[in-house]
VOGU-3710 file (C-alpha; in Angstrom, 3 decimals, decimal comma):
1> mtthfithas> 22,812/61,179/82,618  23,366/65,335/82,672  26,926/66,207/81,461  28,407/69,519/83,402  30,778/71,024/81,661  30,430/74,851/82,666  33,487/75,516/84,373  33,694/79,543/84,419  30,776/79,817/87,178  30,868/82,989/89,050
11> palpgidrra> 31,033/83,671/92,849  27,935/83,277/94,832  26,973/86,526/96,094  25,874/86,481/99,562  22,271/86,651/100,345  21,096/85,707/97,426  19,715/82,288/96,324  21,098/81,264/93,153  18,553/78,590/92,645  15,580/80,727/92,521
21> pmaaapmvyn> 14,308/81,231/89,134  15,865/83,532/86,713  14,333/86,856/86,207  12,360/87,561/83,114  14,024/89,752/79,934  11,600/92,683/79,184  9,747/91,549/75,887  11,190/93,197/72,525  9,335/94,007/69,549  10,620/94,430/65,842
31> edgsvawdrm> 7,822/97,868/64,657  5,603/95,346/62,684  4,552/93,876/66,654  5,780/90,737/65,833  8,307/89,821/69,118  12,171/90,278/68,215  13,408/86,970/69,160  16,690/87,581/68,227  16,988/90,956/69,643  15,550/90,041/73,250
41> wttfcelasa> 19,189/89,292/74,976  22,244/90,645/75,011  23,397/88,154/77,781  22,664/84,849/79,288  22,750/83,938/83,363  24,657/80,507/84,023  22,785/77,115/83,477  21,183/75,602/86,167  23,540/72,446/85,975  26,580/74,823/86,871
51> ggpphrgell> 24,766/76,625/89,488  22,804/79,426/87,900  18,960/79,719/88,346  16,734/77,853/86,619  14,482/79,924/83,562  11,323/78,781/85,488  10,271/78,386/89,275  8,220/75,172/88,175  8,193/72,134/85,686  6,694/73,373/82,060
61> tapitvdads> 5,298/70,466/80,853  3,953/69,010/77,496  -0,177/68,542/77,471  -1,488/65,261/78,166  -4,252/66,158/75,627  -4,010/68,275/72,213  -6,554/69,780/69,499  -3,573/70,283/67,212  -6,411/71,378/64,771  -7,100/74,405/66,599
71> layrqvveei> -6,091/78,376/65,730  -4,411/78,834/69,298  -2,637/75,983/69,193  -1,270/76,331/65,921  -0,363/79,898/66,446  1,814/78,577/70,096  3,438/76,407/67,403  4,390/79,176/65,041  5,518/81,365/67,436  7,693/78,946/68,718
81> irgiqlvsgl> 9,201/77,864/65,526  9,731/81,530/64,850  11,782/81,804/67,728  13,920/78,626/67,990  14,980/79,835/64,929  15,738/83,614/65,555  17,634/83,029/68,826  19,174/79,256/67,865  19,842/79,378/64,077  18,232/75,999/64,074
91> taapampgwv> 15,415/74,227/62,305  11,930/74,032/63,766  8,707/72,658/62,963  5,821/71,032/64,459  6,117/67,349/65,642  3,439/64,766/67,432  0,795/67,148/69,231  1,758/68,911/72,457  5,498/68,835/71,072  7,686/70,990/68,540
101> avtctsraqa> 10,742/69,423/66,888  14,229/71,268/66,589  16,520/69,631/63,856  20,308/69,916/65,458  23,684/69,898/64,188  24,188/66,441/65,680  23,074/63,643/68,604  25,196/65,260/70,795  23,611/68,343/70,561  20,368/66,759/70,825
111> rwlseqinqe> 21,012/65,098/73,952  23,119/67,889/75,984  20,285/70,602/74,963  17,896/68,201/76,304  19,225/67,516/79,306  20,143/71,275/80,093  16,589/72,713/78,749  15,077/70,181/81,194  17,454/71,722/84,475  15,885/74,904/83,657
121> nvvsrwngqq> 12,341/73,417/84,119  11,031/73,288/80,975  10,549/69,410/80,063  12,455/68,440/76,898  13,566/64,924/74,845  15,679/64,023/72,748  15,864/61,469/69,707  18,268/61,252/67,217  19,294/64,979/66,055  16,082/66,104/67,435
131> lfvpaaahft> 15,044/68,076/70,511  11,374/68,157/71,239  10,204/70,861/73,515  6,331/71,706/75,082  3,558/73,748/72,911  -0,050/73,758/74,265  -3,103/76,187/72,955  -3,015/77,396/76,439  0,681/79,179/75,994  0,630/82,993/76,035
141> lkgeiknvit> 3,679/85,223/74,338  4,674/86,573/77,937  4,272/83,228/79,882  5,254/79,494/78,528  5,701/80,602/75,242  8,693/82,819/75,935  9,926/80,362/78,531  10,307/77,749/75,721  12,147/80,068/73,558  14,346/81,601/76,224
151> avaktthywd> 15,087/77,963/77,268  16,281/77,187/74,009  18,161/80,226/73,477  20,105/80,200/76,267  21,135/76,566/75,681  22,058/76,535/72,630  24,525/79,984/72,874  25,888/77,449/75,833  26,396/74,925/73,385  27,858/77,183/70,500
161> ahigkevkqa> 30,056/79,830/72,644  31,138/78,104/75,924  31,332/74,212/75,179  34,511/73,164/73,804  35,641/70,988/70,520  36,568/68,288/72,659  33,689/67,927/74,964  31,431/68,066/71,674  33,727/65,563/69,990  33,829/63,128/73,280
171> lafeaaiqtv> 29,726/63,717/73,434  29,064/62,424/69,926  31,375/59,615/71,091  29,153/58,559/73,275  26,313/59,108/71,589  27,749/56,438/68,770  28,510/53,874/71,189  24,430/53,854/72,885  23,648/53,458/69,221  25,796/50,242/68,309
181> vawmrrcirr> 24,736/49,447/72,182  21,028/49,992/71,046  21,610/47,961/68,227  23,350/45,086/69,746  20,517/44,374/71,963  18,170/44,518/69,337  20,210/41,948/67,637  20,520/39,816/70,799  16,447/39,428/71,509  15,972/38,269/68,236
//
């Protein structure tokens, strides 16, 4: 289920396809040559769920097979983790091969971010307070790594700045109900 809570959509401009992928922000670098993920964006376009353009044109997926011990894969994961922490303030860590885990402040946040990131055409999933985003050895800094970090930056910005306290409470209540229902189903199956 996707929840739509962004109500400040800007009017459609004639001749502009609002569903076309968003234009890429220019890369910004620190003096040491590392990407300054936390200084890359000053604004974000609307979320895809609110009628804005999705971040990517095609869905970015997690790889089916992963050599988690390869240097290239470890470097991609390290950069995604660094970028996510800089843009969101959330903790990220390697997860099962092909995924990076982001620890959210609540189950509701993890679910909401996952739903929104999927609509930005970056595959994600959630479990409890963990949000999972893809990582693969072939991801490039200016391509897929930036796509993953941008999707997290955009959605966490909206969660923090545009989703009201009441909505967050309703989402948390819904997550609690889902936990109780899952527990009841397990009890019935025994």
